[in-house]
C-alpha positions in Angstrom: 12.9 -26.8 19.8 9.2 -27.4 20.0 8.0 -29.5 17.0 4.8 -27.5 16.5 6.8 -24.3 16.4 9.2 -25.8 13.8 6.4 -27.0 11.6 4.6 -23.7 11.9 7.9 -22.0 10.7 8.1 -24.2 7.7 4.5 -23.6 6.8 4.9 -19.9 7.2 8.0 -19.8 5.1 6.4 -21.8 2.3 3.6 -19.3 2.1 6.1 -16.5 1.9 8.0 -18.4 -0.8 4.9 -18.1 -3.0 5.3 -14.3 -3.1 7.3 -12.7 -5.9 10.9 -13.9 -6.0 10.7 -15.2 -2.4 10.6 -11.7 -0.8 12.3 -11.5 2.6 10.5 -11.0 5.9 11.3 -9.6 9.3 11.8 -11.9 12.2 11.8 -9.1 14.7 13.1 -9.1 18.3 16.5 -10.4 17.3 15.6 -14.0 16.8 14.4 -15.9 13.7 11.2 -17.8 13.6 11.8 -21.3 15.0 15.4 -20.4 15.9 17.5 -23.3 17.1 19.1 -22.2 20.4 20.2 -25.5 21.8 16.8 -26.9 22.6 15.9 -30.5 22.4 16.5 -32.4 19.2 13.3 -32.9 17.3 13.1 -36.5 16.4 10.9 -38.0 13.6 10.5 -36.8 10.1 7.1 -35.4 9.1 5.1 -36.9 6.3 2.6 -34.4 4.9 -0.5 -36.4 3.8 -0.8 -36.6 0.1 -2.9 -38.6 -2.3 0.1 -40.4 -3.7 3.6 -41.4 -2.6 6.3 -38.8 -2.8 7.4 -38.3 -6.4 10.9 -39.6 -7.0 11.6 -36.7 -9.3 11.0 -34.3 -6.4 13.0 -36.0 -3.7 15.7 -38.0 -5.5 18.2 -35.1 -5.2 17.4 -34.8 -1.5 18.0 -38.6 -1.1 21.3 -38.3 -2.8 22.4 -35.3 -0.7 21.3 -36.9 2.6 23.0 -40.2 1.9 26.2 -38.4 0.9 26.0 -36.5 4.2 25.3 -39.6 6.2 28.4 -41.3 4.8 30.5 -38.3 6.1 29.1 -38.6 9.7 31.4 -40.8 11.7 29.7 -40.8 15.1 26.0 -41.0 15.9 25.7 -41.9 19.6 22.0 -41.2 19.7 21.2 -43.4 16.7 19.6 -40.5 14.8 20.7 -41.7 11.4 19.4 -45.2 11.9 16.2 -44.0 10.2 18.0 -42.6 7.2 17.4 -45.6 5.2 15.5 -45.9 1.9 14.3 -43.4 -0.6 11.5 -41.9 1.6 13.5 -39.0 3.0 10.4 -37.5 4.6 10.5 -40.4 7.2 14.1 -39.6 8.2 14.5 -38.3 11.8 15.2 -34.6 11.8 14.1 -34.1 8.2 10.9 -32.2 7.7 8.9 -32.2 4.4 6.2 -29.9 3.3 3.8 -30.2 0.3 3.5 -27.1 -1.8 0.5 -28.7 -3.4 -1.4 -28.0 -0.1 0.2 -24.7 0.8 0.3 -23.0 -2.6 -1.3 -25.2 -5.2 2.0 -26.2 -6.6 1.6 -29.6 -8.2 5.3 -30.6 -7.9 4.8 -32.7 -4.8 6.5 -32.8 -1.4 9.9 -31.2 -0.8 12.5 -31.2 2.0 11.8 -27.9 3.7 13.8 -28.1 6.9 16.4 -30.1 8.8 16.7 -29.8 12.6 19.5 -31.9 14.2 20.0 -29.7 17.2 21.6 -31.5 20.2 22.3 -34.6 18.0 25.9 -34.9 19.2 26.8 -36.0 15.6 30.4 -36.0 14.6 31.4 -35.4 10.9 31.6 -32.7 8.2 29.2 -30.9 5.9 29.3 -32.1 2.3 29.0 -30.2 -0.9 26.0 -32.3 -1.9 23.9 -30.4 0.6 23.5 -27.7 -2.1 21.0 -30.1 -3.7 18.5 -29.3 -1.0 17.3 -26.3 -2.9 13.9 -26.1 -1.2 15.2 -26.1 2.3 14.2 -23.0 4.4 15.7 -24.0 7.8 18.9 -25.7 8.6 19.6 -26.1 12.4 22.7 -28.0 13.5 23.2 -26.5 17.0 25.2 -28.5 19.5 26.9 -31.2 17.5 30.5 -32.0 16.8 30.8 -31.0 13.1 34.3 -30.0 12.1 36.0 -28.5 9.0 34.9 -25.6 6.9 31.6 -24.7 5.3 31.2 -25.9 1.7 31.1 -23.1 -0.9 28.2 -24.9 -2.5 25.9 -23.8 0.3 25.5 -20.6 -1.6 23.1 -22.4 -3.9 20.5 -22.8 -1.1 18.4 -20.0 -2.5 15.4 -20.8 -0.2 17.3 -20.9 3.0 16.3 -18.3 5.6 17.8 -19.6 8.8 21.2 -21.2 9.2 22.3 -22.3 12.7 25.7 -23.8 12.9 26.4 -22.8 16.5 28.0 -25.0 19.2 30.1 -27.1 16.9 33.8 -27.3 16.0 33.9 -25.6 12.7 37.1 -23.7 11.9 38.8 -21.7 9.1 38.0 -18.1 7.9 34.5 -16.6 8.0 32.4 -18.8 5.7 31.9 -16.5 2.8 29.4 -18.8 1.2 26.8 -17.7 3.8 27.0 -14.2 2.4 25.9 -15.4 -1.0 22.8 -17.2 0.2 20.2 -14.8 -1.3 17.3 -15.0 1.2 19.2 -15.7 4.5 17.8 -13.8 7.4 19.2 -15.5 10.5 22.9 -16.4 10.7 24.3 -18.2 13.9 28.0 -19.1 13.9 28.6 -18.7 17.6 30.7 -21.1 19.7 33.0 -22.4 17.0 36.6 -21.8 16.0 36.2 -19.5 13.0 39.1 -17.0 12.8 40.5 -14.1 10.8 38.7 -10.9 9.9 35.0 -10.3 9.8 34.1 -9.4 6.2 32.6 -6.0 5.4 29.9 -7.6 3.2 28.3 -9.1 6.3 26.9 -5.8 7.4 25.5 -5.1 3.9 23.4 -8.3 3.9 19.7 -8.2 4.8 20.1 -10.2 8.0 17.8 -9.8 11.0 20.1 -11.6 13.4 23.9 -12.0 13.4 25.6 -14.2 16.0 29.4 -14.5 15.7 30.2 -14.5 19.4 32.7 -17.0 21.0 34.9 -17.6 18.0 38.5 -16.4 17.2 37.7 -13.5 14.9 40.3 -10.8 14.9 41.1 -7.5 13.3 38.9 -4.4 13.4 35.2 -4.2 13.2 34.3 -3.2 9.6 33.5 0.5 9.3 30.1 -0.3 7.7 28.7 -1.9 10.9 26.0 0.8 10.9 24.7 -0.4 7.5 23.3 -3.6 9.0 19.5 -3.8 9.3 19.8 -6.5 12.0 17.8 -6.3 15.3 20.6 -8.2 17.1 24.4 -8.2 16.5 26.6 -10.2 18.8 30.4 -10.1 18.3 31.3 -10.8 21.9 34.2 -13.0 23.1 36.4 -12.7 20.1 39.8 -11.0 19.5 38.6 -7.8 17.8 40.8 -4.8 18.0 40.7 -1.1 17.1 38.0 1.5 17.7 34.3 1.0 17.6 33.2 2.4 14.1 32.4 6.0 14.5 29.2 5.6 12.5 27.9 2.6 14.4 25.0 4.5 15.9 23.5 5.0 12.5 22.2 1.5 12.2 18.7 0.8 11.2 15.9 1.5 13.7 15.3 -2.2 14.3 18.4 -2.7 16.3 17.6 -4.0 19.8 20.8 -5.6 21.0 24.5 -4.9 20.3 27.1 -7.0 22.2 30.8 -6.3 21.8 32.0 -7.4 25.2 35.3 -9.3 25.9 37.3 -8.1 22.9 40.3 -5.8 22.7 38.6 -2.6 21.6 40.1 0.8 22.2 39.2 4.4 21.7 35.9 6.2 22.6 32.3 5.1 22.7 31.0 7.1 19.7 28.4 9.8 20.2 26.3 8.1 17.5 25.1 5.6 20.1 22.3 8.0 20.9 20.7 7.3 17.5 19.6 3.9 18.7 16.3 5.0 20.1 15.0 1.4 20.4 18.1 -0.4 21.6 17.5 -2.5 24.8 20.9 -4.1 25.4 24.3 -2.4 24.9 27.3 -4.3 26.3 30.9 -3.3 25.6 32.4 -4.6 28.9 35.8 -6.1 29.2 37.5 -4.0 26.6 40.0 -1.1 26.8 37.7 1.8 25.9 38.7 5.2 27.2 37.3 8.7 27.6 34.0 9.9 28.9 30.6 8.2 28.6 28.8 10.2 25.8 25.9 12.2 26.9 23.9 10.9 24.0 23.4 7.7 25.9 20.6 9.6 27.6 18.6 9.3 24.3 18.3 5.5 24.8 14.9 5.6 26.4 14.3 1.9 25.9 17.7 0.7 27.2 17.4 -2.1 29.8 21.0 -3.3 30.1 23.9 -0.9 29.8 27.2 -2.5 30.6 30.5 -0.7 30.2 32.3 -2.4 33.0 36.0 -3.4 32.9 37.2 -0.6 30.6 39.3 2.5 31.2 36.5 5.1 31.1 36.9 8.3 33.1 35.0 11.5 34.0 31.7 11.7 35.9 28.8 9.4 35.4 26.2 11.8 33.7 22.9 12.5 35.5 21.0 11.9 32.2 22.3 8.3 32.0 21.0 7.6 35.5 17.6 9.1 34.7 16.9 6.5 32.0 13.5 5.0 33.0 13.8 1.6 31.4 17.1 0.6 33.1 17.3 -2.8 34.7 21.0 -3.0 34.9 23.7 -0.4 34.8 27.3 -1.4 35.3 30.3 1.0 35.2 32.5 -1.1 37.5 36.3 -1.4 37.1 36.8 2.0 35.3 38.2 5.3 36.4 34.9 7.2 37.0 35.6 10.2 39.3 32.1 11.0 40.5 28.3 10.6 40.3 25.3 12.6 41.4 22.3 12.1 43.6 20.3 11.1 40.5 22.5 8.1 40.2 22.1 7.3 43.9 18.3 7.0 43.3 19.0 3.9 41.1 19.3 1.8 44.3 15.7 2.8 45.2 14.5 1.8 41.8 15.8 -1.7 42.1 18.2 -1.2 39.3 21.2 -3.5 39.3 23.7 -0.6 39.7 27.4 -1.5 40.0 30.0 1.3 40.4 32.6 -0.6 42.3 36.4 -0.1 41.8 36.4 3.3 40.2 37.9 6.5 41.6 35.1 8.2 43.5 36.3 9.9 46.7 34.5 8.9 49.9 32.8 5.9 48.3 33.5 2.3 49.5 35.0 -0.4 47.3 37.0 2.0 45.1 40.4 1.8 43.5 43.4 2.7 45.8 44.4 6.3 45.2 47.7 5.6 43.5 45.8 3.9 40.7 43.7 7.0 40.2 46.5 9.4 40.0 47.1 8.7 36.3 43.9 8.3 34.3 44.4 6.1 31.2 43.8 7.9 27.9 44.2 11.4 29.4 45.2 12.8 26.1 42.4 11.0 24.2 40.1 13.4 22.5 36.4 12.2 22.4 33.8 14.4 20.9 31.7 15.9 23.8 28.4 17.7 23.7 26.6 19.7 26.4 24.5 17.5 28.7 21.3 19.3 27.9 18.7 16.7 26.9 16.9 18.7 24.2 20.2 19.3 22.5 21.6 15.8 23.0 18.5 14.0 21.7 17.2 16.6 19.3 18.9 19.1 17.1 22.4 17.7 17.4 21.5 14.1 16.7 19.5 15.2 13.6 22.6 17.0 12.5 24.7 13.9 13.1 22.2 11.8 11.2 22.3 14.2 8.2 26.1 14.0 8.1 26.3 10.3 8.5 28.1 8.4 5.6 
């Protein structure tokens, strides 16, 4: 991550912290401000100039917490922790201090406001003493070798807005302590070995970004998925089963990306998908979804990537789907689609990545052999259908669906 971007994030969050009770803010577009996404590790702590040395009363808890953590880290091949010596924690590599005296007129002195150890290749565990870092806003630990579970004491980090634990070796059930961090906006747990069910409370939390992909989560997606105000929800590459929640299209209008690919989901794609007027990416590929594509997909005027490949969908590909103007990629490959119209053929001329291979369309190349098409999976499955008239699909009926949503 760029150091200037990280420091700007800290400064911005400290200003926000001065508002009443640390009011939350939106980090639109599906990513948090200064999100750690595996970029280069930022070396070197930051000392904010001040007229006097850091007050021991302000930083002594941070010193105790960081030394306890250092003792629990067993491998440091890049020598990051060699600077973690002495009481001046603001000089530690990867530790960033800010001075509320300069930002908000707070006379209490400098505080540890952020830690970025992305790509540090550190091996160890998280310790309960990290809860003493009560002023920290950003904790980025992407791409290390941390193991074990997440300490319950992390719930005491009331100032924390971004938590990135991705690309590590954490295990155990979903870390429930993260749901009790009051001002958390960005939660990234991807590429670990967390297992068990996804808790319902996750989607009641005021999170802008939820990344749980590439873990071992199992069970059904909680029925309150649609309650989440997040702009991006990624549950891909887990072991989730059951139907997509029928009310999942009633999510907040900020939703831009929903990724459920490579799970074990069954049933229909709910009609409520049409409520996501601003969604840009919808990917449910590599599941076992059946039935027809809902006509309400035609309401997704901002959709750029629509991927339903490698399922068991049937029926014809609706004209209204192929008419979507923002499409960059449309894949319905490896299903049981029985036909498509001239409107869909025009996608090739629009330079849209259109993949309809290995379906059951007569006369088209690269389709399934006929014996596979003689018995359509889910033939007895009843999916709610509506007429494929755009004014009805995107107007009156969707308003009716919205008013009846739980």
